[in-house]
N, C-alpha and C positions, 0 to 999 in steps of 0.2 A: 826664801825661794826667789830666784831671779827668772823673769819670764819675758821672752821676746814675742810680742803680739803686734804685728805691723798692720793692724786693721786700718783701712783707709776709707772703707765704704760709708762710714758715718759722715764723711765730708762731702758726699755726693759723687764728684768726679775726681777727687784729689789723689790719684794713684801715686803722685810724687811723694806723698806722706809715707807710703810703704818703702820707697827707695831711700828716703831719709832715715827711716828706722834701721834699715839694713846697714847704712853707713855708721850709725852709732854702735850697732852690734859688732861690726868689724873692728871698730876702735876699741871696744872693751875686750875682745879676744878672750872670752871666758867660756870654757867648755861646759861649765856647770849650768849655763843658761838654758832653760827649757823653752822650746819653740812650739808655738801653736799654729798649725796650718790654717790658712784662710779658706773660706768657702769658695766653691767653684760655681756657685749660682751666679748668673750674669748680674753685673752691677755697673755703676757708672753710666755711660751713655746707653748701655744695653739693659740697665737695671729697671726694676719696676717699683712703683710707689704703692705702699699699703698703709692704711691708718695715717695718712699724711706724713709718712716717713719714707724717704728715698732709700732704696736698696734694703727694705725691711727684712726680706727673707734671708739674704746673705748675712746681714748683721746678726740676726737672732740665731742663725745656725752656728756661727763661729763664737758668739758670746756664750752659747750653751756649752761649746767645747771648753771654753775657758772656765766656766763654772764647774764642769765635771772634773777638770784637772784639779782645781782647788779643793773640791769636795773630797777627792781621793787622797790628796797629799796632806791636807790640813796643816798648812804652814803657819807659823806664828808671825812671819814677816813676809812682805811682798815688795819686790822692786820690779817695775815694769818698764820695758823699752818698747815704745810704740811710735807710731800708731796715732789714731785720732782720739779726741777726748771722750767719745762715746763709750770706749772700753772701760772707763773708770767705774761704771755701775757695778761691775763684778767685784773687783778687789776692795773697794770702799765698803760695799754692803757686807762682804765677808768679814773684814776686820772689825766692823762695827758689832758683829755678834760676839767677838772675843773680848774687846776692850770697851767697857761700859762708859768710859770717859774719853772717847775718841774725838779729837778735833780735826777738821779737814781744812788744810791750807790750800787755797786755790790760786796759784800763780797763773794769771791768765788775763789777756786784754779783754776777753769776753766773759759774759756772765754765765753762759751755758745753762740757763735755767728757764728756757721756754717750754711750753707745752706744744705738742704737735700742732694743735689748732691755732696757735699764735705765731708759729715760726714762719718768717718770710721765705726761708730757703727750703724748709722741710728736711733739712739735714740733721741727723741725730747727734752730731757732735756739738750742736747747740742746745741739747736737751738733757744731758746726763744728770745734772743736779736736780732738775724737776722730777726725773724718774726716781732718783734716790730718795726724794721726799715722799714718794708714794703717790705722786700727783701726775705721773706721765701716762703713757698708753697702757691700758690694762693688759693688753696682749703681751706685754714685756715683763709683767710683774713676776713671772715664774723664774726670771733670770736673777732676781734679787735674793740675797740671803736675808736681808733685813732692810728697813728704811731708817733714814736719819731725820734729825730735827733741824730747823733753821738755825738754832743756836750753835750748831756744830760747824757751820760754814763760815769761813773767813777768807775774803778776797784780798789778793795783793796784786797790784798792777792793773786793776779793772778800769777800763775807760771807754769801751765800745758796747753800749747797752741798749737793747731794744726797749721800747716803751712798756711792753707787757712784762719784761724782765724787771725793769725798775719798779714797777708796781708791786711785784712779788717780793722784791728785796725790801721795799718800804714796809709792806704788810707784815713781813716776818721779822723785822728788825735785824736783818742780816748784816754782819760786819762787812762794810764796803766803803771805807773812808776814801775821800778824794786824795787826801794827803795822809801818809802813814809813816810810821817809824817802827823799827824792830822792837824797840823798848815798849812802845805803846801796844803793839801786837802781843808781846809777851805778857804785859799787864792784863790785857783782855782775857787771854787764855787762862792765866792764873786765877783771875777773878771768877771764872766759870768752873774752876776745879779740874780743868783738862790737864792730863798728864801724858797722854799718848797722841801721836799725830800721824795723819796721812798727808804727805806733801805732794800735791799735784803740780807738775811744772810743764806748762805749754810755753814753748819758746817765744811765742808772740807777745808775751808779757814784757819782753825786753825792748829797749829803745832800738828801732831799726838801724840807726846809724852805728850802733854797737854790733848788732847781729840781725841780718835781714834775710837769712835763708830759712824763712818760715812760711807756712801756708798763707798767713795773712801778715801784713805789716801795718801796724797801728802806731802813729806818732806819739811822742811824749811818754815813752815807756820807762821801765826800770833800767838803770845802768847795770851792766854785768857784774861789776864789783859789788854793787849794792845787793844784788840777788845772792851772790856767793856769801857775803857777810851774814845776810839774814838766815840763809839755810844753815850755815855753820853754827850760828848762835842758837837756832831752834834745836839743832842736834845736841848741843851741850845742855840746854835747859829742859828738854823734854825727851821722852822715849819715842823716836820715830820708828813706827812699825810698818809703814808703807810709803812708797815714793814712786814717781814716774818721770820720764822725760818723753815729751810728745810733740808732734807736729813740726819737727825740723824736716827740711826737704832736700838738703844738699846731698849730692852723691860723691863729693870730693872730700877726702880725709883732711886735707889742708884747710878747708873751710870750716872744719869743726874746731880749729885752734882756739878761737875766742871763747867757746863755751865748754871746753874740756873740763875746766874747773867745776862747773855746775854738774856736768854729767858724772864726774868722778865722785862728787859729794853725794849725789842722789843714789848712786849705785854701789857705794862702798859698804 
């Protein structure tokens, strides 16, 4: 199942993320894509914080819609066009109930593993992995189909990490090498007995000089060709049952040209 879910409220004020998701949707031009409407609860500058999470009510309302859609459809595969990284708690926790050996590949400049009490921004797109571990805000636990383990998380392109996030990564022995290769990543996955993957892709993992139409630009990122090669190899070596393309902000089709290879790999 392919799902268009342009959630932006998890970023705080980043409505440009919704516009960027729409640009990718238009590029794909696929009538089979299911669209999830966003909440009409005020968000952004008019939004309210609850449990130290900005736009809490809007986020939980629309994530519940996402969960209900999946609960009814019961897909064996999910491909998500979004949207901010906070939406990942639903598809990852769902697929984790189907595949007992699911590995999560997190292409991202950021760790996204803060608790609300530790988050400097209080934006939920910096918290999804902590929620997926069952260590987030209790009032959001009903949105999860299951929780994952630290051994399932594998970061690629990580380089902007809060102190509290680094502590959790260290405590959990989470795969987060400063330097990585596709072969080394594959070896790690095989050693763990992982055969199925969810591949999360936040475009800010890329080197900004290659692609800078992202909500954040973080220097020293992954080259586009390197990302394409890695994704293609993972698809050959494992069964990819879930994938996403997130947090691009361009509204111009021509500006998608550098990343069309990644989008098409993730959504094929």
